[in-house]
C-alpha positions in Angstrom: 33.2 -61.1 -77.3 36.2 -59.1 -78.4 39.7 -59.6 -76.6 40.0 -57.8 -73.3 42.5 -55.2 -74.4 39.8 -54.1 -76.7 37.0 -54.1 -74.3 38.5 -52.8 -71.0 40.1 -49.6 -70.4 43.9 -49.7 -70.7 43.8 -47.9 -67.3 41.9 -50.5 -65.6 44.4 -53.1 -67.1 47.4 -51.1 -66.4 46.4 -50.0 -63.0 48.6 -52.4 -61.0 51.7 -51.8 -63.0 51.6 -48.1 -62.2 54.3 -46.8 -60.1 54.2 -46.4 -56.4 52.6 -43.1 -56.6 49.4 -44.1 -58.1 47.7 -40.7 -58.1 50.5 -39.3 -60.2 50.4 -41.9 -62.7 47.0 -41.4 -63.0 46.8 -37.8 -63.6 49.6 -38.3 -66.1 47.4 -40.8 -67.6 44.4 -38.4 -67.7 46.4 -35.5 -69.2 47.6 -37.7 -72.1 43.9 -38.8 -72.8 42.5 -35.3 -72.6 45.4 -33.8 -74.7 44.6 -36.6 -77.4 41.0 -36.1 -77.1 41.3 -32.3 -77.9 43.6 -33.2 -80.9 41.3 -35.8 -82.3 38.2 -33.5 -82.1 39.9 -30.9 -83.7 41.6 -32.7 -86.3 39.7 -35.9 -86.5 42.9 -37.8 -86.2 45.8 -37.6 -84.0 49.1 -36.3 -84.9 51.1 -39.2 -83.1 51.0 -42.8 -82.3 48.7 -44.4 -79.9 49.6 -46.8 -77.6 47.3 -45.8 -74.2 43.9 -45.6 -76.0 41.4 -47.9 -77.9 40.5 -47.1 -81.6 37.1 -47.9 -80.4 37.4 -44.9 -78.0 38.8 -42.1 -80.4 36.3 -43.3 -83.1 33.3 -42.7 -80.8 34.7 -39.2 -79.9 34.7 -38.1 -83.6 31.2 -39.4 -83.9 30.0 -37.6 -80.9 31.6 -34.5 -82.1 29.6 -34.9 -85.6 26.4 -35.6 -83.6 26.9 -32.1 -82.1 27.3 -33.4 -78.5 28.5 -30.7 -76.2 31.2 -32.2 -73.9 30.6 -29.3 -71.2 26.9 -29.9 -71.0 24.5 -32.6 -70.0 21.4 -32.4 -71.5 19.7 -35.7 -71.8 16.4 -35.8 -74.0 13.3 -37.2 -71.9 10.5 -39.2 -73.5 6.8 -38.1 -72.8 4.8 -40.2 -70.3 2.8 -41.8 -73.0 5.6 -43.0 -75.0 7.4 -44.2 -71.8 4.3 -46.4 -71.0 4.4 -47.7 -74.6 8.4 -48.6 -74.3 8.0 -50.2 -71.1 5.1 -52.3 -72.3 7.3 -53.3 -75.5 10.0 -54.5 -73.2 7.9 -56.1 -70.4 9.8 -59.5 -70.8 13.1 -57.8 -70.6 12.3 -55.8 -67.4 10.5 -58.6 -65.8 13.5 -60.8 -66.5 16.1 -58.1 -65.3 14.3 -57.0 -62.1 15.5 -59.4 -59.5 18.9 -59.5 -60.5 19.0 -55.7 -60.7 17.6 -55.6 -57.1 20.4 -58.0 -56.2 23.3 -55.9 -57.7 21.3 -52.9 -55.8 22.1 -54.6 -52.5 25.6 -55.7 -53.5 26.4 -51.9 -54.2 24.3 -50.2 -51.4 27.2 -48.8 -49.5 29.0 -47.8 -52.7 28.6 -44.9 -55.3 27.6 -47.4 -58.0 24.6 -47.4 -59.9 23.0 -49.8 -62.0 20.7 -49.4 -65.3 18.8 -51.3 -67.9 18.5 -49.7 -71.2 16.6 -50.8 -74.4 18.6 -51.0 -77.9 18.0 -47.3 -78.5 19.7 -46.3 -75.1 16.0 -45.4 -73.2 16.8 -46.1 -69.5 13.9 -48.7 -68.4 15.3 -49.5 -65.1 17.8 -47.8 -62.7 18.9 -48.0 -59.3 21.0 -45.4 -57.6 20.9 -44.5 -53.7 22.6 -40.8 -54.4 20.2 -38.4 -55.2 22.9 -35.8 -56.4 24.1 -38.5 -58.9 20.5 -38.9 -60.2 19.9 -35.2 -60.6 23.3 -34.4 -62.1 23.1 -37.3 -64.4 19.3 -36.9 -65.3 19.4 -40.5 -64.3 15.4 -41.4 -64.7 13.4 -44.2 -66.5 12.4 -42.5 -70.0 16.0 -40.6 -70.1 17.7 -41.8 -73.5 21.5 -42.4 -72.9 23.5 -43.2 -76.2 26.4 -42.0 -78.1 24.1 -39.4 -79.9 22.8 -37.7 -76.9 25.7 -37.7 -74.1 28.7 -38.9 -76.5 31.3 -41.6 -75.7 30.1 -44.0 -72.8 30.3 -47.8 -71.9 26.8 -48.8 -72.8 26.7 -46.4 -75.9 29.7 -48.4 -77.2 28.0 -51.7 -76.3 25.0 -50.8 -78.2 26.9 -49.8 -81.1 29.4 -52.7 -81.2 27.1 -55.4 -79.7 29.8 -56.4 -77.4 30.6 -55.9 -73.6 32.8 -52.6 -73.2 34.2 -50.5 -70.5 34.8 -47.0 -70.5 37.1 -45.1 -67.8 36.9 -41.5 -66.7 38.4 -39.2 -69.4 37.7 -41.7 -72.2 34.3 -40.4 -71.8 33.3 -37.6 -74.2 31.5 -35.8 -71.8 33.2 -33.7 -69.0 30.5 -34.7 -66.6 31.3 -38.1 -66.8 35.0 -37.6 -66.0 35.0 -39.2 -62.6 33.0 -42.2 -63.8 33.8 -45.5 -65.0 31.2 -47.7 -66.7 31.1 -51.4 -67.6 28.4 -52.5 -69.9 27.2 -55.7 -71.7 24.5 -56.2 -74.3 21.4 -58.2 -74.0 19.9 -60.3 -76.8 16.3 -61.6 -77.7 15.5 -65.1 -78.8 16.1 -64.2 -82.4 19.7 -62.8 -81.9 18.5 -59.1 -82.0 19.9 -56.4 -79.8 17.4 -55.9 -76.9 19.3 -53.5 -74.7 22.2 -53.2 -72.2 23.0 -53.7 -68.5 25.3 -51.2 -66.9 27.4 -50.9 -63.9 29.0 -47.2 -63.3 30.9 -46.0 -60.4 31.6 -42.3 -59.7 34.9 -43.4 -58.1 37.2 -44.0 -61.4 39.5 -46.7 -59.8 36.5 -48.6 -58.0 36.0 -50.6 -61.2 38.2 -53.5 -62.3 38.1 -56.5 -64.5 36.2 -58.1 -61.8 33.2 -55.5 -62.1 33.3 -56.0 -66.0 33.1 -59.8 -65.7 30.2 -59.3 -62.9 28.3 -57.2 -65.5 28.8 -59.7 -68.1 27.5 -62.7 -66.1 24.6 -60.9 -64.9 23.6 -59.8 -68.3 23.8 -63.3 -69.6 21.6 -64.6 -66.8 19.1 -61.9 -67.6 19.4 -62.7 -71.4 18.6 -66.3 -70.6 15.6 -65.4 -68.4 14.3 -62.8 -71.1 14.7 -65.4 -74.0 13.0 -68.0 -72.0 10.0 -65.5 -71.3 10.2 -64.5 -75.3 10.1 -68.2 -76.3 7.0 -68.8 -74.5 5.3 -65.9 -75.7 6.5 -66.6 -79.4 5.3 -70.4 -78.9 2.0 -68.8 -77.8 1.8 -66.7 -80.7 2.8 -69.3 -83.2 0.2 -71.8 -81.6 -2.4 -69.2 -82.4 -1.2 -69.1 -86.3 -1.8 -72.6 -86.8 -5.1 -73.7 -88.7 -5.0 -76.9 -86.2 -6.0 -77.1 -82.5 -2.6 -77.5 -80.9 -1.8 -78.5 -77.2 1.8 -79.1 -75.8 2.0 -81.7 -72.6 5.1 -82.3 -70.6 6.5 -85.7 -69.9 4.0 -86.3 -67.1 1.1 -85.4 -69.4 0.5 -82.2 -68.1 -1.0 -79.4 -70.3 1.6 -76.4 -70.8 0.1 -74.9 -73.6 -3.2 -74.8 -75.9 -4.3 -72.4 -78.6 -7.8 -71.1 -79.1 -8.8 -73.5 -81.6 -7.9 -76.2 -79.1 -10.3 -74.5 -76.6 -12.9 -74.3 -78.9 -12.6 -78.0 -80.5 -12.7 -79.5 -76.5 -15.4 -76.9 -75.7 -13.3 -75.7 -72.9 -14.1 -71.8 -73.6 -14.8 -71.2 -70.1 -12.1 -73.4 -68.4 -8.6 -73.2 -68.2 -6.7 -76.3 -69.8 -3.3 -75.2 -68.5 -1.9 -77.4 -65.8 -4.6 -80.0 -66.2 -3.6 -83.6 -66.7 -4.3 -84.6 -70.4 -6.3 -87.6 -69.0 -8.7 -85.2 -67.4 -9.6 -83.8 -70.8 -9.4 -86.7 -73.0 -10.3 -89.6 -70.8 -8.1 -92.6 -70.5 -6.5 -93.0 -73.9 -4.0 -96.0 -74.2 -2.7 -94.5 -77.5 -1.6 -91.2 -75.4 -0.4 -93.5 -72.5 1.8 -95.3 -75.2 3.4 -92.2 -76.2 4.1 -90.8 -72.9 5.9 -94.4 -72.3 7.4 -94.9 -75.8 8.3 -91.4 -76.9 7.6 -92.0 -80.6 5.8 -89.6 -82.8 2.3 -90.9 -84.1 0.2 -89.8 -87.2 -3.7 -89.6 -87.7 -5.0 -91.9 -84.8 -8.6 -91.4 -83.9 -9.7 -91.1 -80.5 -13.3 -90.4 -78.5 -13.2 -87.8 -75.8 -14.1 -89.3 -72.3 -17.8 -90.5 -72.4 -18.9 -87.8 -74.9 -20.0 -88.4 -78.7 -16.8 -86.0 -79.6 -14.3 -87.7 -82.0 -11.0 -86.2 -82.8 -8.4 -87.1 -85.1 -4.6 -86.9 -83.5 -3.3 -85.7 -86.8 0.3 -85.6 -85.4 2.0 -86.2 -82.0 5.6 -85.1 -81.9 8.0 -85.2 -79.2 10.0 -81.8 -78.2 13.5 -82.5 -77.8 16.7 -80.1 -77.5 19.9 -80.9 -79.7 21.1 -83.6 -77.5 17.9 -85.5 -77.2 16.6 -84.5 -73.8 12.9 -84.7 -74.1 10.6 -82.0 -72.7 7.3 -83.0 -73.7 5.0 -83.4 -76.7 2.8 -81.1 -79.3 -0.3 -82.7 -80.3 -2.1 -81.5 -83.4 -6.0 -82.0 -83.3 -8.6 -82.2 -85.9 -12.3 -82.7 -85.2 -13.5 -85.6 -87.3 -16.3 -84.4 -89.7 -17.8 -85.5 -93.0 -15.7 -83.8 -95.6 -17.6 -81.8 -97.8 -16.0 -80.0 -100.7 -17.6 -77.0 -102.1 -16.4 -74.8 -105.0 -18.1 -71.8 -103.3 -16.0 -72.4 -100.2 -12.4 -71.4 -99.1 -11.8 -75.3 -98.5 -13.0 -76.6 -101.9 -11.1 -78.2 -104.6 -7.5 -77.0 -104.4 -5.8 -79.7 -106.5 -5.7 -80.5 -110.0 -2.9 -82.9 -111.7 -0.8 -79.6 -112.7 -0.4 -79.1 -108.9 0.8 -82.7 -108.4 4.5 -82.6 -107.7 5.6 -85.5 -109.7 9.2 -85.8 -110.9 10.2 -89.3 -110.0 9.6 -92.1 -112.6 7.1 -94.1 -110.1 5.0 -90.9 -109.5 4.9 -89.6 -113.2 3.6 -93.1 -114.0 0.9 -93.0 -111.7 0.1 -89.7 -112.5 -0.1 -90.4 -116.4 -2.4 -93.2 -115.4 -4.6 -91.3 -113.3 -5.1 -88.9 -116.1 -6.1 -91.8 -118.6 -8.6 -93.2 -116.0 -10.2 -89.4 -115.4 -11.2 -89.5 -119.2 -13.6 -92.3 -118.5 -16.7 -92.6 -116.0 -15.6 -95.7 -114.3 -15.2 -96.3 -110.5 -11.6 -95.9 -109.3 -9.9 -97.4 -106.1 -6.9 -95.3 -104.8 -4.6 -97.4 -102.8 -1.5 -96.0 -100.6 -0.3 -95.7 -97.2 -1.8 -93.0 -95.0 -0.4 -89.3 -96.1 0.4 -90.4 -99.6 -2.0 -87.9 -101.0 -4.9 -90.0 -102.0 -7.6 -87.3 -101.6 -5.3 -85.1 -103.9 -5.9 -87.7 -106.7 -9.5 -87.9 -106.1 -9.7 -84.3 -106.3 -7.5 -83.9 -109.5 -9.7 -86.9 -111.0 -12.7 -85.0 -110.3 -11.6 -81.7 -111.7 -10.7 -83.4 -114.9 -13.7 -85.4 -115.4 -16.4 -83.6 -113.7 -15.6 -80.1 -112.7 -18.9 -78.7 -112.6 -20.5 -81.2 -110.4 -20.2 -81.7 -106.7 -17.3 -83.4 -104.8 -18.8 -85.2 -102.0 -16.1 -86.7 -99.6 -16.8 -89.1 -96.5 -14.2 -90.7 -94.4 -15.8 -94.1 -93.6 -13.3 -94.6 -90.7 -14.5 -91.4 -89.2 -18.2 -91.9 -89.0 -19.6 -93.8 -86.0 -21.5 -97.0 -87.3 -25.0 -96.1 -86.5 -24.6 -92.9 -88.4 -23.0 -93.9 -91.7 -26.1 -95.1 -93.3 -27.9 -91.7 -92.7 -24.8 -89.8 -93.9 -24.6 -91.8 -97.0 -28.2 -92.3 -97.9 -30.1 -89.5 -96.0 -33.2 -90.0 -94.1 -36.7 -88.8 -93.9 -38.1 -86.5 -91.2 -38.9 -88.2 -87.9 -37.2 -91.6 -88.9 -35.0 -91.5 -85.6 -34.6 -89.5 -82.3 -32.5 -86.6 -83.1 -33.2 -86.6 -86.8 -34.2 -83.1 -88.8 -37.7 -82.4 -88.8 -37.6 -82.1 -92.7 -35.2 -84.9 -93.2 -31.7 -84.7 -94.9 -30.0 -85.6 -98.2 -27.2 -88.1 -97.8 -23.9 -87.6 -99.2 -25.0 -89.9 -102.1 -27.8 -87.7 -103.3 -25.7 -84.6 -102.8 -22.9 -86.1 -105.4 -25.6 -86.3 -108.1 -23.8 -84.9 -111.2 -20.7 -85.2 -109.7 -18.0 -87.5 -107.6 -18.6 -89.5 -104.5 -15.2 -89.8 -102.7 -15.3 -92.4 -100.1 -12.0 -92.5 -98.0 -10.9 -95.3 -96.0 -13.7 -97.6 -97.4 -12.0 -100.6 -95.8 -13.6 -99.5 -92.7 -17.1 -99.3 -94.0 -19.3 -101.6 -91.8 -20.1 -105.1 -93.6 -23.9 -104.6 -93.3 -23.9 -101.2 -95.3 -21.7 -102.8 -98.1 -24.5 -104.5 -99.8 -26.9 -101.5 -99.9 -23.8 -99.4 -101.4 -23.4 -102.1 -104.0 -26.9 -101.9 -105.2 -27.0 -98.3 -105.6 -23.7 -98.6 -107.8 -25.4 -101.1 -109.9 -29.1 -99.4 -110.0 -27.7 -95.7 -109.7 -30.8 -94.8 -107.3 -31.0 -94.3 -103.5 -33.6 -94.6 -101.2 -33.5 -92.6 -97.9 -33.6 -94.0 -94.5 -37.6 -94.3 -93.6 -38.7 -93.7 -97.1 -40.3 -96.1 -99.8 -39.3 -93.8 -102.7 -36.2 -94.2 -104.8 -34.1 -91.1 -106.2 -32.2 -91.3 -109.2 -28.5 -90.5 -108.8 -25.7 -90.0 -111.2 -22.2 -90.0 -109.7 -18.9 -91.3 -110.2 -17.3 -93.3 -107.4 -13.7 -92.9 -106.3 -12.9 -94.9 -103.3 -9.6 -94.8 -101.3 -7.9 -97.1 -98.8 -4.6 -97.7 -96.9 -5.7 -101.2 -96.2 -5.2 -104.6 -98.4 -8.8 -105.0 -99.2 -8.1 -108.6 -100.7 -7.0 -109.8 -97.4 -10.0 -108.1 -95.7 -12.2 -110.0 -98.2 -10.3 -113.3 -97.3 -11.2 -112.5 -93.7 -15.0 -111.8 -94.6 -14.6 -108.2 -93.4 -15.2 -106.8 -97.1 -17.5 -108.1 -99.6 -15.8 -109.6 -102.7 -18.6 -108.3 -105.3 -18.2 -105.0 -103.8 -14.3 -105.0 -104.4 -14.7 -106.0 -107.9 -17.3 -103.5 -108.4 -15.4 -100.6 -106.8 -11.8 -101.6 -108.2 -12.4 -101.7 -111.9 -9.3 -99.3 -112.3 -7.0 -99.2 -109.5 -4.5 -96.3 -108.9 -1.5 -97.3 -106.4 0.1 -94.1 -105.0 3.6 -95.0 -104.0 4.8 -94.0 -100.6 7.2 -90.9 -100.1 10.4 -93.0 -99.5 10.0 -94.5 -103.2 9.6 -91.1 -104.9 13.3 -90.1 -105.1 13.8 -86.3 -105.9 10.1 -85.7 -105.3 11.1 -85.4 -101.8 13.0 -82.5 -102.2 10.6 -80.7 -104.7 8.0 -81.3 -102.1 10.1 -80.1 -99.3 10.8 -76.8 -101.3 7.1 -76.5 -102.0 6.3 -76.9 -98.3 9.1 -74.6 -97.3 7.8 -71.8 -99.7 4.2 -72.3 -98.4 5.3 -72.1 -94.7 7.5 -69.0 -95.2 4.5 -67.2 -96.9 2.5 -68.3 -93.6 4.9 -67.0 -91.4 5.6 -63.9 -93.6 9.3 -64.7 -93.8 12.0 -65.3 -96.5 12.1 -68.7 -97.6 15.4 -70.3 -96.1 17.5 -72.4 -98.1 17.5 -76.2 -97.8 21.3 -77.0 -97.2 22.5 -80.0 -99.1 23.2 -81.9 -95.7 19.5 -81.4 -94.8 18.5 -82.8 -98.3 20.5 -85.9 -97.6 18.6 -86.5 -94.4 15.4 -86.1 -95.9 16.2 -88.5 -98.8 17.6 -91.2 -96.2 14.5 -90.9 -94.0 11.6 -93.6 -94.5 8.8 -91.0 -94.1 6.1 -93.4 -92.1 3.8 -90.4 -92.3 4.5 -89.8 -96.2 4.0 -86.2 -97.7 1.9 -85.2 -94.4 4.7 -85.8 -92.3 6.9 -84.0 -94.7 4.7 -81.0 -94.7 4.9 -80.9 -90.9 8.7 -81.1 -90.9 9.0 -78.6 -93.4 6.8 -76.1 -91.1 8.9 -76.9 -88.2 12.2 -76.5 -90.0 11.2 -72.9 -91.2 10.3 -71.8 -87.9 13.4 -72.9 -86.1 16.0 -72.3 -88.6 18.2 -69.4 -88.5 20.3 -67.0 -90.9 18.2 -68.1 -93.9 19.3 -71.8 -94.1 17.9 -75.0 -92.8 20.6 -77.4 -91.6 20.0 -81.1 -90.4 19.7 -80.1 -86.7 16.5 -77.9 -87.8 14.6 -81.0 -88.7 12.8 -83.1 -86.1 15.0 -85.3 -84.1 13.7 -88.5 -85.5 14.6 -87.2 -89.1 18.1 -85.5 -88.1 19.4 -88.6 -86.5 18.9 -90.7 -89.3 22.1 -92.4 -90.3 23.4 -92.0 -93.8 24.9 -94.9 -96.1 27.7 -94.4 -98.4 29.2 -96.7 -101.1 32.1 -96.2 -103.3 31.0 -97.8 -106.4 27.9 -96.0 -107.5 27.6 -92.8 -109.6 24.3 -91.9 -109.0 22.0 -92.2 -105.9 19.8 -95.2 -105.6 17.1 -96.4 -103.3 17.7 -99.8 -101.5 15.3 -101.1 -99.3 13.8 -97.8 -98.1 17.1 -96.3 -97.6 19.2 -94.1 -100.1 22.7 -94.9 -101.0 24.8 -91.9 -101.8 28.2 -91.9 -103.7 31.0 -90.7 -101.6 32.0 -88.1 -104.2 28.4 -86.6 -103.5 29.1 -86.5 -99.9 32.5 -84.8 -100.3 30.8 -82.1 -102.6 28.3 -81.4 -100.0 30.9 -81.1 -97.3 32.9 -78.6 -99.1 29.9 -76.6 -99.9 28.9 -76.5 -96.5 32.2 -75.7 -95.1 32.7 -72.9 -97.5 29.2 -71.6 -96.8 30.3 -71.5 -92.9 33.7 -69.7 -93.3 32.5 -67.4 -96.1 34.4 -68.8 -98.8 37.7 -68.6 -96.8 40.1 -71.3 -98.1 42.5 -71.4 -95.2 39.5 -71.8 -92.5 37.6 -74.2 -94.8 40.6 -76.4 -95.3 41.1 -76.6 -91.5 37.6 -77.3 -90.9 37.7 -80.1 -93.3 40.9 -81.5 -91.9 42.7 -81.3 -95.7 45.3 -79.1 -97.1 44.6 -76.1 -99.1 46.3 -77.7 -102.3 43.8 -80.5 -101.7 41.0 -78.0 -101.3 41.6 -76.3 -104.5 41.7 -79.4 -106.5 38.4 -80.7 -105.2 36.9 -77.1 -105.9 38.2 -77.2 -109.4 37.1 -80.7 -109.9 33.5 -80.3 -108.5 33.3 -77.0 -110.0 31.9 -75.3 -106.7 33.7 -72.0 -107.1 35.0 -69.8 -110.0 38.7 -70.2 -109.1 
């Protein structure tokens, strides 16, 4: 907010210093202001020094004159009934937030000639409380009337709308003579994104019945209304954001009560005719130890499968993140859900084969070696085992290999961990009609048959039931498959790509995986490094996900600050690339002014400590942590400080706690600015 001498009328500020005869002093003050007003309106500038009027007022008089406002007539334009309804609907959160406080102000001023009004960002009156019918008629004080500088000239809320700061206007400071006996105090109200939404104004028809206290009152109430308004808006924005997600999303509070759910969540959980809001999560999901542990420990999780209650529905908790504010207060959790299905990729479908080698972001040495090896293996037709932690992109590599080696054939994918034990055989091998209860009448081809001429991708093969493994081994050796309930073999030609995040040799030693099958599927092995070991790939991937999220939200892609980059590089990424994608989606949504700062990252990342060393000239990765040279930290600190101060050297030096000469030297040393 501007200094008081710029927002309060000098008449109000100096009222107590007037001589004993207040009336004479006031009349003298009015005469000076009116004379000045006439002079400025005629000549567009005064012919003598100004020591009793604010420049904001005189500039407004000139604009009012240029707008063609008649200072002796008061013809406020009115909107038609249909437009008023549209505007009230558009501003429903603002009016809902303001209504109880305007009502309280009305009770406070019921024995006075004050009136209170709420306007939108264009000055259209949304709510007004006035007990004096004469005042209502004189000022055309009704919902739908447009009060701003262009329609009635200089006034407090017109200045507040224009300058976006609280303002006060006293009697003769108004452009219109009809407002000559009025004093107005106004304060702007901003929405959750910092956009001007409207103003709150208290007006008195007795010019000295307002003071700095009245001004403080309207500012305070406006701030309260703004907070209520932003809370309502945030809830609406959150609901709208949830609906834009391709996944089912549910938010719960710290007690496990559902507070938000998007349409996809209702569809996934088959709650189309019931309301999820307000229900305990246990009533919807059943007793889930993993969710209980989340509520107790407060830590995020990724890719955990659960079965809903006593139903056959299994879902994937794709991610569960705590919702915290900037000081660490936890308010609940966001659950991202996906239905576990047999992944089938079809070139004719929108969710088909999206990945090829040229779309894999790999600038780190380890990742470049992995991609080169995968390209080399793709030229053969031998079985491939892809190893890597969850979220590293094993399926991305599988698709890229398929698109390189068998691009015209089908790509059939199945997650061995996601299929119930009693169904995996029928999914893989298919069945004849009537083989078991619930089977399709005409039978069904299995994924192996469907992969004929293409690629079979078995994800999480370490979870394949032990009794199914010898059947798969025989199919790999003989290249033929027999459906359940049949006595005929069907020849098949497919390439097998298997993937796992488990140690298969360890499973073999525990008799949980067949050694002969392990040797058959691991002729060629590809190990995808975890994200924490991929160095600058983290930043390149982050920028890629930022661009994707910005396109999705239809906003300009924000800039990733260097301090945020350091946070990303210094984090261990237990959820790997998938976690990074979710992080950037979050950061794009919460960032402001086109820049992603560390505080725009999820708390578990933004809170990561950074280690610094003096004897390193380049950053290296040691024990899953990034070691950064102090010169790099210094360079980034200077850049961010310059960005915050708009390249103001004095303010930047003050912010960094160094002298201007030192700052100039370091700017030249690091070649940050052209100076």
